[in-house]
C-alpha beads as a LAMMPS data file, in Angstrom:
LAMMPS data file: protein, C-alpha beads

111 atoms
110 bonds

1 atom types
1 bond types

-500.0 500.0 xlo xhi
-500.0 500.0 ylo yhi
-500.0 500.0 zlo zhi

Masses

1 110.0

Atoms # bond

1 1 1 13.527 -168.254 186.619
2 1 1 11.119 -167.629 188.643
3 1 1 11.658 -170.170 191.386
4 1 1 11.821 -167.177 194.156
5 1 1 9.115 -165.030 194.940
6 1 1 11.664 -161.439 195.031
7 1 1 11.816 -162.386 190.919
8 1 1 8.166 -163.603 190.997
9 1 1 7.265 -159.925 192.097
10 1 1 9.124 -158.132 189.973
11 1 1 7.645 -160.265 186.660
12 1 1 4.277 -159.213 188.020
13 1 1 4.944 -155.613 188.633
14 1 1 6.770 -155.323 185.070
15 1 1 3.325 -156.497 183.851
16 1 1 1.167 -154.392 186.356
17 1 1 1.711 -151.447 183.953
18 1 1 -0.298 -151.352 180.268
19 1 1 2.275 -149.789 178.673
20 1 1 4.837 -152.758 179.276
21 1 1 2.057 -155.393 178.530
22 1 1 1.928 -153.140 175.475
23 1 1 5.614 -154.077 174.506
24 1 1 5.902 -157.426 175.821
25 1 1 2.598 -158.157 173.760
26 1 1 4.596 -156.643 170.498
27 1 1 7.691 -158.573 171.829
28 1 1 5.753 -161.687 171.313
29 1 1 5.638 -161.493 167.695
30 1 1 9.306 -161.428 167.183
31 1 1 12.391 -159.116 167.776
32 1 1 12.126 -155.484 167.611
33 1 1 14.447 -152.229 168.120
34 1 1 13.612 -149.400 171.060
35 1 1 12.218 -146.757 168.002
36 1 1 10.012 -149.853 167.172
37 1 1 8.519 -150.386 170.187
38 1 1 8.304 -146.540 170.663
39 1 1 5.953 -145.895 167.488
40 1 1 2.556 -146.662 168.908
41 1 1 3.127 -145.405 172.519
42 1 1 1.963 -142.028 173.341
43 1 1 5.821 -141.290 175.168
44 1 1 8.876 -139.953 175.091
45 1 1 11.800 -142.396 173.910
46 1 1 13.269 -141.847 177.209
47 1 1 10.397 -143.023 179.039
48 1 1 10.110 -146.336 176.427
49 1 1 13.668 -147.031 177.409
50 1 1 12.576 -146.873 181.091
51 1 1 9.743 -149.569 180.446
52 1 1 12.409 -151.973 178.892
53 1 1 14.529 -151.220 182.055
54 1 1 11.850 -152.681 184.171
55 1 1 10.931 -155.376 181.629
56 1 1 14.664 -156.203 181.327
57 1 1 15.380 -156.384 185.423
58 1 1 12.047 -158.647 185.760
59 1 1 13.710 -161.177 183.105
60 1 1 10.979 -160.627 180.865
61 1 1 12.810 -159.103 178.165
62 1 1 16.252 -159.316 177.019
63 1 1 18.423 -156.497 174.839
64 1 1 21.012 -156.176 172.444
65 1 1 22.907 -152.918 171.007
66 1 1 24.495 -153.365 167.958
67 1 1 26.050 -150.152 166.748
68 1 1 23.368 -147.731 167.600
69 1 1 20.276 -149.948 167.427
70 1 1 19.069 -152.078 170.835
71 1 1 17.180 -154.577 169.558
72 1 1 14.676 -156.241 172.354
73 1 1 13.453 -159.680 172.447
74 1 1 10.920 -162.111 174.731
75 1 1 12.614 -164.573 177.385
76 1 1 10.034 -166.979 176.894
77 1 1 11.647 -169.260 179.794
78 1 1 10.567 -166.653 181.763
79 1 1 6.470 -166.854 180.376
80 1 1 6.489 -169.967 180.918
81 1 1 7.537 -170.140 184.134
82 1 1 4.998 -167.565 185.314
83 1 1 2.251 -169.524 183.609
84 1 1 3.333 -172.485 185.674
85 1 1 3.279 -170.323 188.788
86 1 1 -0.324 -169.077 187.308
87 1 1 -1.832 -172.733 186.323
88 1 1 -0.960 -174.732 189.459
89 1 1 -2.949 -171.946 191.650
90 1 1 -5.852 -172.632 188.944
91 1 1 -5.354 -176.141 189.051
92 1 1 -5.591 -176.098 193.242
93 1 1 -8.866 -173.775 193.016
94 1 1 -10.511 -176.498 189.955
95 1 1 -9.898 -179.061 192.526
96 1 1 -11.428 -177.360 195.576
97 1 1 -13.991 -176.498 193.261
98 1 1 -14.768 -180.141 192.238
99 1 1 -14.283 -181.129 195.720
100 1 1 -17.798 -178.686 196.689
101 1 1 -19.564 -179.606 193.791
102 1 1 -19.287 -183.212 194.830
103 1 1 -20.251 -182.256 198.331
104 1 1 -23.621 -180.457 197.185
105 1 1 -24.059 -183.519 194.692
106 1 1 -24.186 -186.091 197.365
107 1 1 -25.784 -183.582 199.919
108 1 1 -28.446 -183.026 197.459
109 1 1 -29.104 -187.260 197.267
110 1 1 -29.463 -187.562 200.925
111 1 1 -32.179 -184.823 201.532

Bonds

1 1 1 2
2 1 2 3
3 1 3 4
4 1 4 5
5 1 5 6
6 1 6 7
7 1 7 8
8 1 8 9
9 1 9 10
10 1 10 11
11 1 11 12
12 1 12 13
13 1 13 14
14 1 14 15
15 1 15 16
16 1 16 17
17 1 17 18
18 1 18 19
19 1 19 20
20 1 20 21
21 1 21 22
22 1 22 23
23 1 23 24
24 1 24 25
25 1 25 26
26 1 26 27
27 1 27 28
28 1 28 29
29 1 29 30
30 1 30 31
31 1 31 32
32 1 32 33
33 1 33 34
34 1 34 35
35 1 35 36
36 1 36 37
37 1 37 38
38 1 38 39
39 1 39 40
40 1 40 41
41 1 41 42
42 1 42 43
43 1 43 44
44 1 44 45
45 1 45 46
46 1 46 47
47 1 47 48
48 1 48 49
49 1 49 50
50 1 50 51
51 1 51 52
52 1 52 53
53 1 53 54
54 1 54 55
55 1 55 56
56 1 56 57
57 1 57 58
58 1 58 59
59 1 59 60
60 1 60 61
61 1 61 62
62 1 62 63
63 1 63 64
64 1 64 65
65 1 65 66
66 1 66 67
67 1 67 68
68 1 68 69
69 1 69 70
70 1 70 71
71 1 71 72
72 1 72 73
73 1 73 74
74 1 74 75
75 1 75 76
76 1 76 77
77 1 77 78
78 1 78 79
79 1 79 80
80 1 80 81
81 1 81 82
82 1 82 83
83 1 83 84
84 1 84 85
85 1 85 86
86 1 86 87
87 1 87 88
88 1 88 89
89 1 89 90
90 1 90 91
91 1 91 92
92 1 92 93
93 1 93 94
94 1 94 95
95 1 95 96
96 1 96 97
97 1 97 98
98 1 98 99
99 1 99 100
100 1 100 101
101 1 101 102
102 1 102 103
103 1 103 104
104 1 104 105
105 1 105 106
106 1 106 107
107 1 107 108
108 1 108 109
109 1 109 110
110 1 110 111
């Protein structure tokens, strides 16, 4: 999971690249082979595999090789952990902004 900062860093670094985000988007619809992931991308199969290695190292994607076909799928628990991390920050800012709004409303009433 994403309980330590290093794993969280790997996940966000993996998602920083548009091609990797496109792969994650495709895999969110279901498993796909490496060649299926490579189809819409303007890069070599070797480059796609390198991107997949980054996604696997981050924990976002896992793959399984059966014969000559390597099938990849998304790791939903890692995505949920990332979503949880982001939501914690969003909620903290919403609380701060709510308090600011209350403060400004009180200040306006006093004037």
